N, C-alpha and C positions, 0 to 999 in steps of 0.2 A: 547526211552530213559527211564531208570528206574524211574526217579523222576516223570515222567508224570503219571504213574499208581498210585503211592502213592498220588500225589497231587490230582488226580481225586477222589480217595477214600476219602481223608480228606475233600475236597470241598463238596462232596456229603453228608458227615456227618456233614457239617457246623462247622468244627473245625478250630479255629484260629491257625496259625503256621507261622514260619519264616523260610525261606531258606537262609542259609549262604554258600556262595561260598568261596573256599579256593584253594590254589595251591595243586598239587598232594601230597597226604599223604596216607600212608598205615597202620600205626599202630594207634590204638585208642588213645594212649597217645600223639602221634604226632599231630593227628587231633584236639584233645582237646586243645593242646597248640596253634596251628595255628589259631584256631577259638575263643580263649580266653574263653573257656568253662571249668569249673572245671572238673578234672578227675573223680570226684564223680558223676557229673551230665551227663557226656557223656557215653551213653550206648553202650557197644560192644555186638555184637551178636556172640555167640559161638555155633556152631552146634555140638550137642552131640548125641550119640546113646545110647538108653536105651532099653536093650534087643533087639537090632537090629533095633529099630524104631528111625527115626530122630526126633529131637526136638531142639528148640531154648532155649539156656540158655542166659539170658540177664542180664548183670551185669555192674557195673561201670568200666570205662576204667582202673582205678588204682587198680583193684581187679583181683584175679585169681579164677578159678572154683575149688572148693573142691570136687573132684570126690568121695571121701569116704563119704562125707555128702550126695551126691546125691544117692549113693548106699544104704545108710541107709534109706533115705526118700522113695525110691521106692522099698526097700526090695529085691534088686538084686545085685549080684556082677558083673553085665554086663552093666556098664556105662563107656563109653569111648568117647574120642574126635573123631569126624568124620573127615575123610580126604577130601581134596578138590575133589578128584575123586568120593567119595561117595555122596557128597551133591551138587555138581555143577549143576546137571540136574534139581534140584528143583528150581533153580533161573535163568532161561534162560534170564531174563531181567535185571540181575544185574551183575556188575563186581565182580570177585572173591574176597571174603572177605569184600564186602561192602553191605551185605544184611541188609535191615532195619528190626527191630524187630517185624514185623507184620506177625507172623506165620499164622494168619487167611487168609492172602492173598496167602499163599503158602501151605495150608493144613498141617500145622505143629503145634504141641503144643508149647506153650510159657511158660517158667518158668522164673520169675524175682527174682533177689536177693533182699532180704529184705532191704538191705542198699540202693538200688536204688529206691525202692518204697517209701522211706521217703522223697525224693526230691520233690520240687514244680514243677520243670521243668525237661524235659528229652530232650536230643539231641542225634542224631544218624545218621549214614550213610544213605543217600537217594538212595542207590543202585549203587553209583559210588564213586570214590576216590577224587572228587572235590566239593561235596555238602553235607551239613548236613541239617537236619530238626530239629527244636526246637519247642516244644509245651508243654502244661501243662501235667504233669504226670497223672493227673485225667482224661484227655481226652484220653490219650494213654490207660490207664487201662480200661476205658469204652468201647473202640473200640476193644481191643485185648482180654480182659478178661483173663489175664495171671494168673497162679497160683504163689503165692509168697511164697518163702522159704528162709531159711538161708543156702546158699550153696557156699559162697565165702569168701575170706579173702584178705586183703590188704598186699602187700609186701612192706617192708621198708628196705632200706639199709642205713648204717651209714657211714659217712665220714671216710676214712682210710681203710674201709673193704667193698667195694661194692659187694663182693660176699656173704656177710652175709645177710640172709633174715629172717625176723621175721614175724610171722603171727599176724595180728592185726584185731580183730573183730569189 
Protein backbone atom coordinates (compact mmCIF):
# COMPACT_ATOMS: atom_id res chain seq x y z
CA UNK A 1 0.00 0.00 0.00
CA UNK A 2 1.48 3.38 -1.03
CA UNK A 3 0.88 5.15 2.26
CA UNK A 4 3.08 2.59 4.08
CA UNK A 5 6.23 3.61 2.17
CA UNK A 6 5.64 7.28 2.85
CA UNK A 7 4.68 6.68 6.50
CA UNK A 8 7.84 4.63 7.04
CA UNK A 9 9.94 7.43 5.54
CA UNK A 10 8.27 10.11 7.70
CA UNK A 11 8.53 7.96 10.83
CA UNK A 12 12.21 7.30 10.18
CA UNK A 13 12.78 11.07 9.89
CA UNK A 14 10.73 11.66 13.07
CA UNK A 15 8.25 13.96 11.35
CA UNK A 16 4.84 14.60 12.90
CA UNK A 17 1.98 14.16 10.43
CA UNK A 18 -1.70 13.39 10.24
CA UNK A 19 -3.40 10.95 7.89
CA UNK A 20 -6.89 11.96 6.83
CA UNK A 21 -9.12 9.36 5.21
CA UNK A 22 -11.87 10.41 2.80
CA UNK A 23 -14.23 8.87 0.28
CA UNK A 24 -12.89 8.32 -3.25
CA UNK A 25 -11.95 11.60 -4.90
CA UNK A 26 -9.82 12.25 -7.95
CA UNK A 27 -9.32 15.99 -8.40
CA UNK A 28 -7.26 18.04 -5.99
CA UNK A 29 -10.08 20.57 -5.54
CA UNK A 30 -12.54 17.77 -4.73
CA UNK A 31 -10.13 16.20 -2.22
CA UNK A 32 -9.48 19.57 -0.57
CA UNK A 33 -13.23 20.13 -0.18
CA UNK A 34 -13.90 16.62 1.19
CA UNK A 35 -11.10 16.90 3.75
CA UNK A 36 -11.86 20.53 4.69
CA UNK A 37 -8.41 21.68 3.64
CA UNK A 38 -7.95 25.02 1.91
CA UNK A 39 -7.34 24.74 -1.84
CA UNK A 40 -4.26 26.91 -1.24
CA UNK A 41 -2.82 24.43 1.29
CA UNK A 42 -3.66 21.24 -0.60
CA UNK A 43 -0.71 20.42 -2.84
CA UNK A 44 -1.29 18.77 -6.18
CA UNK A 45 1.56 17.00 -7.90
CA UNK A 46 1.77 17.61 -11.63
CA UNK A 47 4.34 15.62 -13.60
CA UNK A 48 6.07 17.73 -16.22
CA UNK A 49 8.78 17.04 -18.79
CA UNK A 50 11.63 19.51 -18.94
CA UNK A 51 13.74 18.80 -22.00
CA UNK A 52 12.38 15.24 -21.84
CA UNK A 53 13.25 14.68 -18.15
CA UNK A 54 10.40 14.01 -15.72
CA UNK A 55 9.97 16.32 -12.72
CA UNK A 56 7.32 17.12 -10.14
CA UNK A 57 5.66 20.52 -10.18
CA UNK A 58 3.90 20.94 -6.84
CA UNK A 59 1.36 23.71 -6.48
CA UNK A 60 -1.84 24.59 -4.63
CA UNK A 61 -4.96 22.72 -5.75
CA UNK A 62 -6.60 25.99 -6.75
CA UNK A 63 -3.74 26.99 -9.08
CA UNK A 64 -2.60 26.06 -12.58
CA UNK A 65 0.93 25.49 -13.93
CA UNK A 66 2.23 28.35 -16.06
CA UNK A 67 4.31 26.47 -18.63
CA UNK A 68 5.65 29.72 -20.14
CA UNK A 69 7.11 30.70 -16.77
CA UNK A 70 8.73 27.26 -16.42
CA UNK A 71 10.20 27.60 -19.92
CA UNK A 72 11.68 30.98 -18.91
CA UNK A 73 13.00 29.63 -15.58
CA UNK A 74 14.75 26.69 -17.28
CA UNK A 75 15.66 28.53 -20.47
CA UNK A 76 14.04 25.99 -22.74
CA UNK A 77 10.97 25.85 -24.98
CA UNK A 78 10.59 22.17 -24.09
CA UNK A 79 8.43 22.11 -20.95
CA UNK A 80 5.23 20.10 -21.23
CA UNK A 81 2.72 18.14 -19.22
CA UNK A 82 3.67 14.46 -19.05
CA UNK A 83 1.06 11.87 -19.98
CA UNK A 84 0.02 9.06 -17.66
CA UNK A 85 1.67 6.58 -20.03
CA UNK A 86 4.95 8.50 -19.71
CA UNK A 87 5.05 8.78 -15.91
CA UNK A 88 3.11 5.76 -14.64
CA UNK A 89 6.17 3.48 -14.42
CA UNK A 90 7.90 5.88 -12.01
CA UNK A 91 5.18 5.31 -9.40
CA UNK A 92 4.50 1.57 -9.21
CA UNK A 93 3.26 1.85 -5.62
CA UNK A 94 0.80 4.68 -6.30
CA UNK A 95 -2.61 4.93 -7.86
CA UNK A 96 -2.57 7.00 -11.06
CA UNK A 97 -2.81 10.69 -10.24
CA UNK A 98 -2.29 10.26 -6.48
CA UNK A 99 1.49 10.61 -6.29
CA UNK A 100 2.79 12.29 -3.14
CA UNK A 101 5.12 15.25 -3.78
CA UNK A 102 8.19 13.37 -2.51
CA UNK A 103 10.31 13.26 -5.66
CA UNK A 104 13.27 12.16 -3.56
CA UNK A 105 11.49 8.80 -3.08
CA UNK A 106 11.03 8.44 -6.85
CA UNK A 107 14.33 9.88 -8.15
CA UNK A 108 12.65 13.02 -9.49
CA UNK A 109 13.36 16.72 -9.09
CA UNK A 110 10.68 18.66 -7.21
CA UNK A 111 9.70 22.25 -7.96
CA UNK A 112 7.31 23.98 -5.58
CA UNK A 113 5.18 26.99 -6.43
CA UNK A 114 6.12 30.03 -4.38
CA UNK A 115 2.48 30.43 -3.27
CA UNK A 116 2.50 26.96 -1.66
CA UNK A 117 5.80 27.54 0.12
CA UNK A 118 4.19 30.43 2.04
CA UNK A 119 1.82 28.06 3.90
CA UNK A 120 2.46 26.76 7.40
CA UNK A 121 1.05 23.31 6.57
CA UNK A 122 0.88 21.20 3.45
CA UNK A 123 -1.56 18.41 2.63
CA UNK A 124 -1.23 16.00 -0.28
CA UNK A 125 -2.28 12.64 -1.69
CA UNK A 126 -0.72 9.70 0.12
CA UNK A 127 -0.39 7.58 -3.01
CA UNK A 128 -4.07 6.67 -3.28
CA UNK A 129 -7.44 8.35 -3.79
CA UNK A 130 -8.74 7.86 -0.24
CA UNK A 131 -6.01 9.25 2.06
CA UNK A 132 -4.07 12.45 2.41
CA UNK A 133 -1.16 13.36 4.63
CA UNK A 134 -0.84 16.70 6.37
CA UNK A 135 2.38 18.02 7.89
CA UNK A 136 4.33 21.23 8.41
CA UNK A 137 5.60 22.76 5.18
CA UNK A 138 8.92 23.29 6.96
CA UNK A 139 9.28 19.51 7.45
CA UNK A 140 8.30 18.79 3.85
CA UNK A 141 10.88 21.30 2.61
CA UNK A 142 13.62 19.88 4.84
CA UNK A 143 12.98 16.31 3.63
CA UNK A 144 12.42 16.97 -0.08
CA UNK A 145 14.64 20.04 -0.61
CA UNK A 146 12.51 21.34 -3.48
CA UNK A 147 13.43 24.32 -5.61
CA UNK A 148 10.87 27.09 -5.14
CA UNK A 149 9.79 29.25 -8.08
CA UNK A 150 6.87 31.39 -9.16
CA UNK A 151 5.32 29.22 -11.88
CA UNK A 152 1.59 29.09 -11.20
CA UNK A 153 -1.53 31.18 -11.27
CA UNK A 154 -4.96 30.89 -9.76
CA UNK A 155 -8.00 30.80 -11.99
CA UNK A 156 -11.13 32.56 -10.92
CA UNK A 157 -14.52 32.49 -12.59
CA UNK A 158 -17.22 35.05 -12.00
CA UNK A 159 -20.93 34.31 -11.53
CA UNK A 160 -22.78 34.59 -14.80
CA UNK A 161 -19.74 33.73 -16.89
CA UNK A 162 -18.10 30.52 -15.63
CA UNK A 163 -16.04 30.21 -18.80
CA UNK A 164 -14.24 33.47 -18.12
CA UNK A 165 -10.92 32.84 -16.39
CA UNK A 166 -8.61 35.41 -14.87
CA UNK A 167 -5.06 34.96 -13.76
CA UNK A 168 -4.43 35.96 -10.19
CA UNK A 169 -0.90 35.90 -8.83
